[in-house]
C-alpha positions in Angstrom: 0.0 0.0 0.0 1.2 3.5 -0.8 0.5 6.4 1.5 -0.1 10.2 1.4 0.3 11.7 4.8 -2.0 14.6 5.5 -0.4 18.0 6.0 -0.7 18.1 9.8 1.5 15.0 10.1 5.2 15.6 10.9 7.2 15.1 7.7 9.7 13.1 9.8 7.1 10.3 9.7 7.4 10.1 5.9 11.2 10.1 6.1 11.2 7.3 8.7 8.8 5.1 6.8 10.8 5.6 3.6 13.9 4.4 5.4 11.9 1.3 6.2 11.2 0.7 2.6 7.7 2.1 2.3 6.3 4.3 -0.5 5.1 7.4 1.4 4.7 11.0 0.3 3.5 14.3 1.7 1.4 17.0 0.2 4.6 19.0 -0.5 5.9 16.0 -2.6 2.6 16.0 -4.6 2.4 19.8 -5.0 -0.8 20.0 -2.9 0.6 21.7 0.1 -2.1 24.1 1.5 -4.9 22.5 -0.5 -8.2 21.9 1.1 -9.3 18.5 2.2 -11.4 17.6 -0.9 -8.4 18.4 -3.1 -6.1 16.3 -0.9 -8.4 13.3 -1.2 -8.7 13.8 -4.9 -4.8 13.9 -5.1 -4.5 10.8 -3.0 -7.1 9.0 -5.2 -5.4 10.1 -8.4 -2.0 8.9 -7.1 -3.5 5.7 -5.9 -2.5 6.3 -2.4 -4.3 5.8 1.0 -4.6 9.1 2.9 -3.4 9.1 6.5 -5.1 11.8 8.6 -5.8 13.0 12.1 -8.7 15.1 10.7 -11.4 12.5 11.4 -14.6 14.7 11.3 -13.9 16.3 7.9 -12.7 13.2 6.1 -15.6 11.1 7.5 -17.9 13.7 5.9 -15.9 13.6 2.7 -16.0 9.8 2.6 -19.8 9.9 3.0 -20.0 12.4 0.1 -17.8 10.3 -2.1 -19.8 7.2 -1.4 -23.1 9.0 -2.2 -21.5 10.1 -5.5 -20.1 6.7 -6.4 -16.5 8.0 -6.3 -13.6 5.6 -5.6 -10.5 6.2 -3.5 -7.5 4.1 -2.3 -8.4 4.3 1.4 -8.3 6.5 4.4 -6.4 5.7 7.6 -7.8 7.7 10.5 -5.5 8.4 13.4 -6.9 9.6 16.8 -4.9 12.0 18.9 -6.1 10.1 21.9 -4.4 6.8 20.8 -1.4 8.1 18.9 -0.6 11.7 19.8 0.8 13.9 17.1 3.6 15.0 19.4 4.9 11.4 19.3 5.8 10.8 15.6 7.8 7.6 16.5 4.6 5.9 17.7 2.8 6.8 14.4 5.8 5.5 12.4 5.7 2.1 14.3 1.9 1.8 13.9 2.0 2.6 10.2 5.0 0.3 9.6 3.1 -2.5 11.2 -0.1 -1.7 9.2 1.9 -1.7 5.9 3.4 -5.0 6.8 0.0 -6.5 7.5 -1.6 -5.0 4.3 1.1 -4.8 1.6 -1.3 -4.9 -1.4 -1.6 -1.6 -3.2 -5.4 -1.8 -3.1 -5.7 -3.2 0.4 -8.0 -0.4 1.6 -9.7 0.5 -1.7 -12.9 2.4 -0.9 -12.5 1.7 2.8 -11.5 3.5 6.0 -9.5 2.2 8.9 -8.9 3.5 12.4 -5.2 3.1 13.4 -4.3 2.5 17.0 -0.9 2.2 18.7 -1.3 -1.6 19.2 -3.6 -2.7 16.4 -5.5 -1.5 13.4 -9.2 -2.1 13.1 -11.8 -1.4 10.5 -14.9 0.6 11.6 -18.1 -1.3 12.0 
């Protein structure tokens, strides 16, 4: 699976995941820095990348809109500040590294969302 980290995620997370052999980019890499959430999701879908974000409310709404319109995406990985604080990028690196090892297929999350936790990843019900 290939990832696009949302803008609020520390760029060090991308660097560390790349060192571990994962295909991870940031909005700056895609030229979408400063773009609004709908544009970021479109960019992730166009690049065939799952989007990783702490912005759960806005992207849940976008997922609902995309579903209603029949649009496809490559997945969204929601991260909660309560389970993996943004001030702890190492914890996010470890959780994403584990998730990528568990779901290596490029389309593993196609049209799905996943909530990432420090110890496990689980799909919403």
